[in-house]
Backbone as a printed PyTorch tensor [residue, N CA C, xyz], in Angstrom:
tensor([[[ -0.5990, -14.1980,   1.4070],
         [  0.2460, -12.8180,   1.6230],
         [  1.7430, -12.9250,   0.7350]],

        [[  2.1370, -11.9340,  -0.0870],
         [  2.9410, -12.2050,  -0.6240],
         [  4.0600, -10.8230,  -0.4270]],

        [[  5.0030, -10.4560,  -0.9790],
         [  6.0350,  -9.4380,  -0.4740],
         [  6.6240,  -9.3980,  -1.9420]],

        [[  7.8740,  -7.9940,  -1.5890],
         [  8.8590,  -7.5260,  -3.1190],
         [  9.6300,  -7.4050,  -2.0630]],

        [[ 11.0150,  -7.4220,  -1.2370],
         [ 11.3720,  -6.6420,  -1.1350],
         [ 12.9130,  -7.6960,  -0.8420]],

        [[ 14.4800,  -7.1200,  -0.6230],
         [ 15.4130,  -7.5020,  -0.4950],
         [ 15.7040,  -7.7670,   0.7270]],

        [[ 15.1570,  -9.3190,   0.5760],
         [ 15.5640,  -9.8470,   1.8200],
         [ 16.6990, -10.3560,   2.6730]],

        [[ 18.1450,  -9.6880,   1.8940],
         [ 19.3930,  -9.8160,   2.0430],
         [ 19.8880,  -8.3860,   3.5060]],

        [[ 18.3560,  -7.5550,   2.9390],
         [ 18.9830,  -6.5080,   3.4260],
         [ 18.5560,  -6.6640,   5.3440]],

        [[ 19.7160,  -5.8890,   6.3750],
         [ 19.4630,  -5.8930,   7.2710],
         [ 18.6710,  -4.7420,   8.0970]],

        [[ 17.6170,  -5.0500,   8.9680],
         [ 16.8910,  -3.7920,   9.4750],
         [ 17.4160,  -3.0340,  10.9490]],

        [[ 18.4790,  -2.3640,  10.9770],
         [ 18.7000,  -3.0760,  12.6400],
         [ 18.1180,  -1.6270,  12.5620]],

        [[ 18.1190,  -0.1010,  12.1710],
         [ 17.4730,   1.0680,  13.1300],
         [ 16.3700,   0.6280,  12.8740]],

        [[ 15.5190,   1.6040,  14.2480],
         [ 14.4760,   1.5530,  14.6910],
         [ 13.6890,   2.9040,  13.6330]],

        [[ 12.7300,   2.3290,  12.3710],
         [ 12.6790,   4.1630,  11.9070],
         [ 11.0200,   3.7090,  11.4820]],

        [[ 10.4160,   4.7010,  10.7750],
         [  8.9630,   4.7730,  11.0670],
         [  8.6840,   4.3660,   9.4340]],

        [[  7.8980,   4.3190,   9.2160],
         [  7.1790,   3.6570,   8.0290],
         [  5.9140,   4.8570,   7.5170]],

        [[  5.8820,   5.1670,   6.6640],
         [  5.1450,   5.8790,   5.5370],
         [  4.0330,   3.7570,   4.4580]],

        [[  2.8120,   3.6800,   4.9730],
         [  2.8960,   2.4310,   4.5810],
         [  1.3900,   3.3500,   3.2970]],

        [[  2.1990,   2.3720,   2.3260],
         [  1.2900,   3.0320,   0.7290],
         [  0.6250,   2.4620,   0.4660]],

        [[ -1.0130,   2.8510,  -0.4980],
         [ -1.4560,   1.6970,  -1.0550],
         [ -0.9110,   1.6910,  -1.9810]],

        [[ -1.3200,   1.0910,  -3.6440],
         [ -0.6440,   1.0520,  -4.6640],
         [ -1.7530,   2.0640,  -5.7510]],

        [[ -3.0340,   1.6150,  -6.0920],
         [ -3.2610,   2.0860,  -6.4950],
         [ -4.3050,   3.3730,  -5.6730]],

        [[ -4.0680,   4.3280,  -6.6870],
         [ -5.0400,   6.1760,  -6.0330],
         [ -4.0370,   6.8740,  -5.0880]],

        [[ -2.9290,   5.9840,  -4.3780],
         [ -2.3100,   6.8050,  -4.0410],
         [ -0.3520,   7.4420,  -4.9250]],

        [[ -0.3210,   5.3840,  -5.7250],
         [  1.0590,   5.8790,  -6.7380],
         [  0.7370,   6.1060,  -7.9900]],

        [[ -0.2570,   4.9130,  -8.3530],
         [ -0.7710,   5.4630,  -9.7410],
         [ -2.4500,   5.6660,  -9.6470]],

        [[ -2.5840,   5.5480, -11.2950],
         [ -3.7410,   6.1230, -11.0210],
         [ -4.8440,   4.9570, -10.9330]],

        [[ -5.6300,   5.1670,  -9.9130],
         [ -6.9300,   4.0170,  -9.7090],
         [ -7.7450,   3.9820, -11.4720]],

        [[ -7.7210,   2.4980, -11.6540],
         [ -8.6910,   2.0980, -12.9530],
         [ -9.0340,   0.8980, -12.8690]],

        [[ -9.8470,   0.8130, -11.7360],
         [-10.3600,  -0.6870, -11.7040],
         [ -9.4090,  -1.5880, -11.5600]],

        [[ -9.2620,  -2.7780, -11.7520],
         [ -8.3240,  -3.7720, -12.0640],
         [ -6.9780,  -2.9840, -13.1550]],

        [[ -5.8870,  -3.0510, -12.8480],
         [ -4.6670,  -3.2110, -13.6560],
         [ -3.6800,  -4.4540, -13.7960]],

        [[ -3.6620,  -4.4990, -15.0900],
         [ -3.4800,  -6.3440, -15.1820],
         [ -2.2120,  -7.0400, -15.7540]],

        [[ -1.3610,  -5.7720, -15.8420],
         [  0.0920,  -5.9760, -16.8610],
         [  0.6710,  -4.2720, -16.2400]],

        [[  2.0930,  -4.0060, -16.4610],
         [  2.8370,  -2.6530, -16.4240],
         [  2.2200,  -1.4790, -17.6000]],

        [[  1.8990,  -2.6420, -18.8490],
         [  1.9160,  -1.6300, -19.3970],
         [  0.1520,  -0.6240, -19.4400]],

        [[ -0.1530,  -1.1420, -18.3700],
         [ -1.7330,  -0.9590, -17.9590],
         [ -1.3530,   0.3870, -17.2190]],

        [[ -0.0220,   0.0990, -16.2450],
         [ -0.3540,   0.5430, -14.5350],
         [  0.1000,   2.3570, -15.3670]],

        [[ -0.5700,   3.3310, -15.1230],
         [  0.3070,   4.4220, -14.8070],
         [  0.5320,   5.1790, -13.0440]],

        [[  1.5950,   5.1150, -13.1270],
         [  2.2040,   6.1330, -12.3720],
         [  2.1530,   6.9610, -12.4690]],

        [[  1.9740,   7.8990, -10.7080],
         [  1.4730,   9.3990, -10.8520],
         [  3.0950,   9.9880, -11.1260]],

        [[  3.5300,  10.7220, -12.0640],
         [  4.7030,  11.7170, -12.5850],
         [  5.2600,  12.2160, -11.2740]],

        [[  4.4260,  11.9500,  -9.7670],
         [  5.0080,  13.0900,  -8.7680],
         [  5.5410,  11.5030,  -7.9380]],

        [[  4.8600,  10.6990,  -8.1670],
         [  5.4430,   9.8650,  -7.4850],
         [  6.6170,   9.0790,  -6.8720]],

        [[  7.7310,   9.1380,  -7.9390],
         [  9.2070,   9.2420,  -7.7230],
         [  9.5470,   9.8630,  -6.6270]],

        [[  9.4830,  11.2650,  -7.0000],
         [  9.5900,  12.2080,  -6.2120],
         [  9.6120,  12.2030,  -4.5430]],

        [[  8.1000,  12.0480,  -4.6760],
         [  7.7130,  12.0620,  -3.0860],
         [  8.2030,  10.8390,  -2.5290]],

        [[  8.8420,   9.2950,  -2.8580],
         [  8.8660,   8.4170,  -2.2210],
         [ 10.3440,   9.1010,  -2.0020]],

        [[ 11.3670,   9.5460,  -2.5480],
         [ 12.3620,  10.0440,  -2.7120],
         [ 12.1120,  10.8570,  -1.0550]],

        [[ 11.0810,  11.6740,  -0.9220],
         [ 11.3660,  13.0980,   0.1460],
         [ 11.4980,  12.3350,   1.1180]],

        [[ 10.2070,  10.9180,   1.0530],
         [  9.5300,   9.9950,   2.0690],
         [ 10.6650,   9.3490,   2.6610]],

        [[ 11.6990,   8.7670,   2.0410],
         [ 12.9140,   8.3300,   2.3410],
         [ 14.6360,   9.3770,   3.2890]],

        [[ 13.9440,  10.6230,   2.4090],
         [ 14.9610,  12.0840,   2.9260],
         [ 13.9880,  12.2970,   4.2880]],

        [[ 13.4550,  12.1880,   5.1400],
         [ 12.6930,  12.8440,   6.3460],
         [ 12.5150,  11.2870,   6.8000]],

        [[ 13.7000,   9.9180,   6.4170],
         [ 13.5610,   9.2280,   7.3150],
         [ 13.0990,   7.7680,   7.8840]],

        [[ 11.7970,   7.5330,   6.6980],
         [ 10.8930,   7.1810,   6.8220],
         [ 11.1960,   5.8260,   5.7060]],

        [[ 10.7540,   4.6760,   6.2910],
         [ 10.2210,   3.4250,   5.0450],
         [  9.4390,   3.9040,   4.2270]],

        [[  9.5660,   3.4590,   3.0970],
         [  8.3920,   3.8170,   2.1090],
         [  7.5930,   1.9380,   1.5270]],

        [[  6.8750,   1.8330,   2.5600],
         [  6.3550,   0.4770,   1.9480],
         [  4.8050,   0.7020,   1.5380]],

        [[  4.9520,  -0.0530,   0.5750],
         [  3.8650,  -0.3150,  -0.4800],
         [  2.9660,  -1.6190,   0.7110]],

        [[  1.4940,  -1.7330,   0.5140],
         [  0.4830,  -2.6090,   1.3770],
         [ -0.7800,  -2.4220,   0.3090]],

        [[ -1.4900,  -3.4100,  -0.2930],
         [ -1.9880,  -3.5240,  -1.3210],
         [ -2.9610,  -4.5760,  -1.4770]],

        [[ -4.3150,  -4.5060,  -1.5130],
         [ -5.0780,  -5.3340,  -1.7820],
         [ -5.0230,  -5.8470,  -3.3070]],

        [[ -4.9890,  -6.5030,  -4.1110],
         [ -5.0710,  -7.2810,  -5.7020],
         [ -6.0240,  -8.4150,  -5.4090]],

        [[ -7.2780,  -8.2340,  -5.5540],
         [ -8.0610,  -9.4050,  -5.8280],
         [ -8.6380, -10.0100,  -7.0710]],

        [[ -7.5550,  -8.9130,  -7.8680],
         [ -7.9400,  -9.5020,  -9.2870],
         [ -6.9080, -11.0020,  -9.7020]],

        [[ -6.2340, -11.4120,  -8.5160],
         [ -5.7970, -12.9800,  -8.5730],
         [ -6.5500, -13.9200,  -8.0340]],

        [[ -7.4570, -13.2380,  -6.4780],
         [ -8.7560, -14.2680,  -6.9970],
         [ -9.5490, -13.9870,  -7.2390]],

        [[ -9.8360, -13.5890,  -8.0780],
         [-11.1040, -12.9160,  -9.3660],
         [-10.7540, -13.7840, -10.4130]],

        [[ -9.5010, -13.8090, -10.6700],
         [ -9.0160, -14.9990, -11.8610],
         [ -8.5200, -13.8010, -12.8450]],

        [[ -8.2320, -12.3350, -12.9500],
         [ -8.2900, -11.5680, -14.2580],
         [ -6.7220, -11.7430, -14.5950]],

        [[ -6.0250, -11.8900, -13.8150],
         [ -4.5890, -12.1090, -13.8330],
         [ -3.8000, -12.9950, -12.5420]],

        [[ -2.4750, -13.6910, -12.8140],
         [ -1.5110, -14.3480, -11.9100],
         [ -1.0170, -13.6780, -11.0120]],

        [[ -0.8390, -14.7270, -10.2160],
         [  0.1160, -13.7720,  -9.2810],
         [  1.3510, -13.5750,  -9.6750]],

        [[  2.0300, -14.5670, -10.5890],
         [  3.0190, -14.3170, -11.2520],
         [  2.9260, -13.0040, -12.4820]],

        [[  2.1490, -12.5570, -13.0970],
         [  2.0370, -10.9580, -13.5950],
         [  2.0240, -10.1770, -12.1790]],

        [[  1.1990, -10.2880, -11.3070],
         [  1.2050,  -9.2260, -10.5190],
         [  2.4070,  -9.2280,  -9.8810]],

        [[  3.4950, -10.5320,  -9.5570],
         [  5.1250,  -9.9800,  -9.1300],
         [  5.4130,  -9.1790, -10.2840]],

        [[  5.4790,  -9.4600, -11.2830],
         [  6.2380,  -8.5430, -12.6570],
         [  5.8560,  -6.7020, -12.5830]],

        [[  4.4100,  -7.0980, -11.6880],
         [  3.3300,  -5.5360, -11.8400],
         [  4.7370,  -5.0310, -10.5770]],

        [[  4.6040,  -5.4600,  -9.8720],
         [  5.4290,  -5.5870,  -8.0840],
         [  7.2970,  -4.7080,  -8.4800]],

        [[  7.2430,  -5.9930,  -9.1940],
         [  8.5080,  -5.6220,  -9.7860],
         [  8.7520,  -4.6230, -10.5710]],

        [[  8.2960,  -4.1440, -11.2890],
         [  8.2680,  -3.3490, -12.2000],
         [  8.0860,  -1.8650, -11.0320]],

        [[  7.2300,  -1.7920, -10.3000],
         [  6.9350,   0.2330,  -9.1610],
         [  8.4900,  -0.2130,  -8.5690]],

        [[  8.5660,  -1.3710,  -8.1920],
         [  9.4440,  -1.3650,  -7.0660],
         [ 11.0040,  -0.9200,  -7.7050]],

        [[ 11.1670,  -1.3200,  -9.3560],
         [ 12.5150,  -0.2710,  -9.5210],
         [ 12.0130,   1.2440, -10.4130]],

        [[ 10.7420,   1.7050, -10.5340],
         [ 10.6770,   2.6140, -11.1710],
         [ 10.4830,   3.6050,  -9.6790]],

        [[ 10.4030,   3.4430,  -8.2540],
         [  9.7510,   3.9590,  -6.7690],
         [ 10.8920,   4.0370,  -6.7190]],

        [[ 11.7500,   2.9790,  -6.1890],
         [ 12.5630,   2.6380,  -5.1170],
         [ 12.6220,   2.2070,  -3.8350]],

        [[ 10.8900,   1.5960,  -4.1690],
         [ 10.6110,   1.9700,  -2.6410],
         [ 10.8460,   0.7480,  -1.9440]],

        [[ 11.0850,   0.7270,  -0.5190],
         [ 11.1620,  -0.3970,   0.2130],
         [ 10.5720,  -2.1850,   0.2240]],

        [[ 10.0670,  -1.6870,  -0.2690],
         [  9.1260,  -3.2760,   0.4920],
         [  7.4800,  -3.1710,  -1.0710]],

        [[  7.6720,  -4.3460,  -1.0630],
         [  5.8630,  -4.2450,  -1.4760],
         [  5.0160,  -5.6050,  -1.0730]],

        [[  3.9910,  -4.7980,  -0.1140],
         [  3.5280,  -6.5960,   0.4480],
         [  1.4380,  -6.4170,  -0.4180]],

        [[  1.1930,  -7.6070,  -0.7750],
         [  0.4430,  -7.7730,  -1.0170],
         [ -0.7630,  -8.3690,  -0.8320]],

        [[ -1.9300,  -8.6970,  -1.2870],
         [ -2.5810, -10.0030,  -0.6270],
         [ -3.5360, -10.2990,  -1.7560]],

        [[ -3.6370, -11.0260,  -2.2270],
         [ -4.0160, -11.5490,  -3.6520],
         [ -5.7530, -12.9140,  -3.4800]],

        [[ -5.8500, -12.5710,  -1.8580],
         [ -7.0830, -13.2750,  -1.4070],
         [ -8.5700, -12.4710,  -1.6020]],

        [[ -9.6120, -12.4280,  -2.2130],
         [-10.8590, -12.6820,  -1.7560],
         [-11.7730, -13.6370,  -1.6830]],

        [[-12.7560, -13.5440,  -0.7970],
         [-13.5600, -14.8140,  -0.3190],
         [-14.5140, -14.9720,  -1.4920]],

        [[-14.6380, -14.0400,  -2.7930],
         [-15.6070, -14.1760,  -3.4850],
         [-15.1060, -14.9660,  -5.7320]],

        [[-13.4940, -14.9020,  -4.8780],
         [-12.8130, -15.0330,  -5.8080],
         [-13.0480, -16.5580,  -6.2520]],

        [[-12.6650, -16.7890,  -8.0690],
         [-13.2140, -17.8440,  -8.6070],
         [-12.2840, -19.0220,  -8.7140]],

        [[-10.5010, -18.5380,  -8.1690],
         [ -9.2610, -19.1260,  -7.9870],
         [ -9.2790, -19.7050,  -6.6150]],

        [[ -9.2660, -20.8820,  -6.1990],
         [ -9.9000, -21.5820,  -5.3030],
         [ -8.7120, -21.1320,  -4.3930]],

        [[ -7.8330, -21.4350,  -4.8800],
         [ -6.2340, -21.4660,  -3.6160],
         [ -6.5200, -20.1390,  -2.7280]],

        [[ -6.8980, -18.8940,  -3.5210],
         [ -7.1940, -17.7410,  -3.2330],
         [ -8.4140, -17.1200,  -2.8400]],

        [[ -9.3300, -17.9570,  -2.9410],
         [-11.4070, -17.8510,  -2.5580],
         [-10.9940, -18.2370,  -1.0460]],

        [[-10.5070, -17.2990,  -0.1840],
         [-10.3400, -17.2790,   1.3780],
         [-10.4490, -16.0000,   1.8040]],

        [[-11.3970, -15.9460,   3.7670],
         [-11.0590, -14.9510,   4.4530],
         [ -9.2050, -14.6690,   4.8250]],

        [[ -8.9230, -13.6090,   4.9410],
         [ -7.2240, -13.9030,   5.2300],
         [ -6.9960, -12.1390,   6.1090]],

        [[ -5.6300, -11.9100,   7.2800],
         [ -5.6210, -11.2220,   7.8450],
         [ -4.8340, -10.2300,   7.2620]],

        [[ -4.1340, -11.1530,   5.7930],
         [ -3.6770,  -9.8490,   5.2660],
         [ -4.1340,  -8.5570,   4.6070]],

        [[ -5.7540,  -8.8830,   4.2650],
         [ -6.4520,  -7.9620,   2.9230],
         [ -6.9990,  -6.9630,   4.1810]],

        [[ -6.5680,  -5.8450,   3.5260],
         [ -7.2050,  -4.6710,   4.4090],
         [ -8.2910,  -4.5020,   4.4720]],

        [[ -9.4410,  -4.6370,   5.6190],
         [ -8.8530,  -3.9340,   6.5400],
         [ -7.8950,  -4.5510,   7.8570]],

        [[ -8.1770,  -5.3980,   7.4270],
         [ -7.2940,  -6.4170,   7.8980],
         [ -5.3770,  -6.2350,   8.1610]],

        [[ -4.6510,  -6.0750,   8.9860],
         [ -3.7620,  -5.5340,   9.4600],
         [ -2.6030,  -6.9090,   9.5090]],

        [[ -2.5820,  -7.7980,   8.5840],
         [ -1.4990,  -8.9880,   8.7280],
         [ -0.2170,  -8.3040,   7.8340]],

        [[ -0.6010,  -7.0570,   6.2900],
         [  0.4760,  -6.3960,   5.6390],
         [  1.3420,  -5.9570,   7.0110]],

        [[  0.5130,  -5.1780,   7.3400],
         [  1.1320,  -3.8110,   8.1300],
         [  2.0130,  -4.7440,   9.3230]],

        [[  1.5710,  -5.8350,   9.9970],
         [  2.3570,  -7.2000,  10.8130],
         [  3.3870,  -7.8570,  10.7380]],

        [[  3.3870,  -7.8600,   9.0450],
         [  4.2260,  -8.9370,   8.2640],
         [  5.6630,  -7.6160,   8.2890]],

        [[  5.3270,  -5.9680,   7.8670],
         [  6.4290,  -5.8220,   7.7980],
         [  7.2000,  -4.9370,   8.8040]],

        [[  6.4910,  -5.2700,   9.9050],
         [  6.6400,  -5.1250,  10.7840],
         [  7.9150,  -6.0690,  11.6670]],

        [[  7.3240,  -7.3790,  11.3990],
         [  8.3350,  -8.1550,  11.4320],
         [  9.6670,  -8.2860,  10.8280]],

        [[ 10.0810,  -7.9290,   9.3070],
         [ 10.6180,  -7.3720,   8.3740],
         [ 11.0830,  -6.3290,   8.2710]],

        [[ 10.9840,  -5.4880,   8.7610],
         [ 11.7810,  -3.6290,   9.0590],
         [ 11.7850,  -3.8940,  10.9020]],

        [[ 12.3870,  -2.8440,  11.5090],
         [ 12.8220,  -2.5350,  12.0010],
         [ 11.7650,  -1.0680,  12.6840]],

        [[ 10.2880,  -1.1800,  12.7670],
         [  8.9110,   0.0510,  12.3140],
         [  9.0330,   0.5740,  13.6800]],

        [[  9.2400,   1.5450,  14.0200],
         [  8.1870,   2.3720,  15.4380],
         [  7.0820,   3.2400,  14.7070]],

        [[  6.2230,   2.5770,  15.2290],
         [  4.9290,   2.5550,  14.7630],
         [  4.1960,   3.5630,  15.3790]],

        [[  4.2740,   4.6870,  15.8000],
         [  4.5270,   5.1100,  16.6640],
         [  4.5590,   6.4460,  15.9270]],

        [[  5.2720,   6.6700,  15.2520],
         [  5.5140,   7.5660,  14.0800],
         [  5.3280,   7.6000,  13.0860]],

        [[  4.9520,   6.4640,  12.4570],
         [  4.1410,   6.2470,  11.2600],
         [  2.9190,   6.6360,  11.2140]],

        [[  2.4180,   6.2050,   9.4650],
         [  1.1330,   7.2650,   8.9880],
         [  1.2790,   5.3200,   7.5710]],

        [[ -0.2850,   5.5170,   7.6000],
         [ -1.1460,   4.6420,   5.7400],
         [ -1.1270,   6.0860,   5.1990]],

        [[ -1.4460,   6.2040,   4.6050],
         [ -1.5200,   6.7890,   3.2650],
         [ -2.4550,   5.8010,   1.9100]],

        [[ -3.6210,   6.0490,   2.2180],
         [ -4.6020,   5.4320,   0.9510],
         [ -5.4790,   6.2550,   0.9020]],

        [[ -6.5310,   5.4300,  -0.2360],
         [ -7.9700,   6.3470,  -0.7780],
         [ -8.9310,   5.6730,  -0.4960]],

        [[ -9.0700,   4.5970,   0.1970],
         [-10.5520,   3.9070,   0.3170],
         [-10.9760,   3.9980,   2.1800]],

        [[-12.0130,   3.1290,   2.1690],
         [-11.8800,   2.9760,   3.7770],
         [-11.4310,   2.0130,   4.1900]],

        [[-11.3990,   0.8880,   3.3110],
         [-10.2910,  -0.3080,   3.9380],
         [ -9.0680,   0.1800,   4.7340]],

        [[ -8.3120,   1.0260,   3.2770],
         [ -7.1860,   1.3680,   4.3750],
         [ -6.8580,   1.8160,   4.9790]],

        [[ -8.2070,   3.2160,   5.0760],
         [ -7.7780,   3.9640,   6.5910],
         [ -8.0480,   3.0560,   7.8530]],

        [[ -9.4020,   1.9650,   7.7980],
         [ -9.6890,   1.2950,   8.4610],
         [ -8.0560,   0.5580,   9.1710]],

        [[ -7.2120,  -0.0020,   8.1630],
         [ -6.3280,  -1.2520,   8.2520],
         [ -5.4650,  -0.4860,   9.3420]],

        [[ -5.4140,   1.0790,   8.8290],
         [ -4.4390,   2.0900,   9.7090],
         [ -5.0310,   1.8140,  11.0600]],

        [[ -6.4550,   2.1290,  10.9600],
         [ -6.6340,   2.1320,  13.0490],
         [ -6.6150,   1.3300,  13.3150]],

        [[ -6.5590,   0.0180,  12.9030],
         [ -6.4120,  -1.3750,  13.3620],
         [ -5.3170,  -1.2480,  13.4340]],

        [[ -4.2150,  -1.1600,  13.4160],
         [ -2.6860,  -0.7530,  13.4190],
         [ -2.1220,   0.1160,  14.3250]],

        [[ -3.2780,   0.8470,  14.7190],
         [ -2.7630,   1.8970,  15.9630],
         [ -1.9930,   2.6520,  15.1810]],

        [[ -1.6960,   3.2160,  13.6380],
         [ -0.6050,   4.1090,  13.2840],
         [ -1.8480,   5.5350,  12.5560]],

        [[ -1.6160,   6.5440,  12.1820],
         [ -2.3050,   7.4120,  12.1230],
         [ -2.6290,   7.2010,  10.1480]],

        [[ -3.4740,   8.0190,  10.3950],
         [ -3.8140,   7.7800,   8.7540],
         [ -4.3640,   8.9850,   7.8710]],

        [[ -3.9790,   9.0820,   6.9260],
         [ -3.8220,   9.9330,   5.4020],
         [ -5.2930,   9.8660,   4.5680]],

        [[ -6.3130,   9.9050,   4.0190],
         [ -6.9850,   9.7480,   2.9090],
         [ -6.5970,  10.8520,   1.7680]],

        [[ -6.4210,  10.0930,   0.8510],
         [ -5.9880,  11.1710,  -0.3100],
         [ -7.0320,  11.0900,  -1.8130]],

        [[ -7.1700,  12.1860,  -1.9690],
         [ -8.0700,  12.3150,  -2.7540],
         [ -8.3990,  12.0300,  -4.2550]],

        [[ -7.1370,  11.3560,  -4.5620],
         [ -5.6210,  11.5220,  -5.7510],
         [ -6.5410,  10.0240,  -5.9860]],

        [[ -7.1580,   9.7780,  -5.4240],
         [ -8.2640,   7.8190,  -5.8770],
         [ -9.3110,   8.5000,  -5.8400]],

        [[-10.2810,   7.3280,  -4.6740],
         [-11.5780,   7.5370,  -4.5650],
         [-11.9260,   8.5540,  -3.8010]],

        [[-11.0510,   8.6680,  -2.8360],
         [-10.9920,   9.6000,  -2.0180],
         [-12.1150,   9.5190,  -1.1540]],

        [[-12.7200,  11.5090,  -0.5850],
         [-13.9380,  11.1090,   0.8530],
         [-15.1390,  10.8660,  -0.4350]],

        [[-15.6020,  11.1550,  -1.6670],
         [-16.1040,  10.4280,  -2.7230],
         [-16.5470,   9.8030,  -2.6580]],

        [[-15.9730,   8.2910,  -2.5740],
         [-15.6370,   7.2370,  -2.7840],
         [-16.5310,   5.8600,  -1.6050]],

        [[-15.6690,   6.7540,  -0.2050],
         [-15.7640,   5.8740,   0.7280],
         [-16.9490,   5.2040,   1.3460]],

        [[-16.6920,   3.9000,   1.6160],
         [-17.8680,   3.4650,   1.6670],
         [-18.3150,   2.6910,   2.7830]],

        [[-17.8280,   3.5440,   3.1420],
         [-18.1500,   3.2610,   4.8600],
         [-18.0700,   4.8870,   5.6620]],

        [[-18.1650,   5.0980,   7.0440],
         [-18.2470,   6.1130,   8.0270],
         [-16.6480,   6.2260,   8.4450]],

        [[-15.5060,   6.3880,   7.8730],
         [-14.2410,   6.4000,   8.3500],
         [-14.0120,   8.0760,   8.2010]],

        [[-13.1590,   8.1050,   9.7280],
         [-12.9350,   9.6870,  10.4220],
         [-11.5800,   9.2810,  10.4240]],

        [[-10.0620,   9.3950,   9.5830],
         [ -8.9230,  10.0530,   8.9400],
         [ -8.8220,  10.3450,  10.0340]],

        [[ -7.1540,  10.7750,  10.0900],
         [ -6.3350,  11.6570,  10.7420],
         [ -5.9790,  13.0540,  10.0120]],

        [[ -6.1760,  12.7440,   8.7690],
         [ -6.1690,  13.6440,   7.6160],
         [ -6.5840,  13.6850,   6.5290]],

        [[ -7.0470,  14.6520,   5.7320],
         [ -7.0540,  14.3000,   4.1350],
         [ -6.2640,  15.4280,   3.9370]],

        [[ -5.9620,  15.2420,   2.3260],
         [ -5.1300,  15.5220,   1.5050],
         [ -5.2640,  15.3540,   0.2530]],

        [[ -4.4000,  15.9890,  -0.8790],
         [ -5.0670,  16.2170,  -2.2240],
         [ -4.6210,  14.7960,  -2.8070]],

        [[ -3.0590,  14.7900,  -2.6210],
         [ -2.3550,  14.0320,  -2.9550],
         [ -0.8390,  12.8300,  -2.3840]],

        [[ -0.0720,  12.6700,  -2.5020],
         [  0.9330,  11.9860,  -1.8680],
         [  2.1300,  14.0000,  -0.8530]],

        [[  2.3070,  14.2750,  -3.0680],
         [  2.5690,  15.2750,  -2.2920],
         [  2.0380,  16.5630,  -1.3350]],

        [[  0.6630,  16.7230,  -1.4070],
         [  0.3720,  17.1760,  -0.1820],
         [  1.2570,  16.6260,   1.4810]],

        [[  0.3810,  15.7250,   0.9490],
         [  1.0400,  14.9050,   1.8980],
         [  2.4710,  14.3260,   2.7710]],

        [[  3.2870,  14.6680,   1.9010],
         [  4.5350,  15.0040,   2.5760],
         [  4.7600,  16.3100,   3.6230]],

        [[  4.0060,  17.1350,   3.7450],
         [  4.1170,  17.9480,   4.1040],
         [  4.1180,  18.3340,   5.4040]],

        [[  3.0360,  16.5430,   5.6090],
         [  2.7740,  16.4850,   7.3430],
         [  3.3360,  15.8460,   7.8680]],

        [[  4.6650,  15.0000,   7.6230],
         [  5.5440,  14.3010,   7.8090],
         [  6.1950,  14.9920,   8.7570]],

        [[  6.3580,  14.2630,  10.4970],
         [  7.6100,  14.7740,  11.1140],
         [  8.7250,  15.1240,  10.6850]]])
């Protein structure tokens, strides 16, 4: 599992987090995005992150990026995309899983706990930040996102801005269904 955030910050105040999938939530869902130039950030994403933080939540991205394991782009390229996303949106952290059991790059072709619906990225964020899980949410656009939130014991929001309900791969029931991140902001405590 990889991550990007300022390691020098001390997170002593207990706060809830909004765990955000990347593709379909903050950026357009486009199969495999292999460069910063291909990444299309939703025009409302920056404002939504600002509002999330104003409401007292951490804004933490957790994203499966099997394109690394599949050999479509390198982990270094992914780090550049993450850095770009962090700079533009000012999220608190980005955690990513580069693994996929069917990957062509041997070191990433593994079964792991960080790949959603596993909870490894959420668990790592909880160790790095002082997160109040009882008040936290996970926002995503796929069944694996919702399952990860359920597995971690947090409230889940399925967003229609990506795959949404039309693309659910399995029978999962999110706590909320919203059109996009702007809609989700309205349900925050």
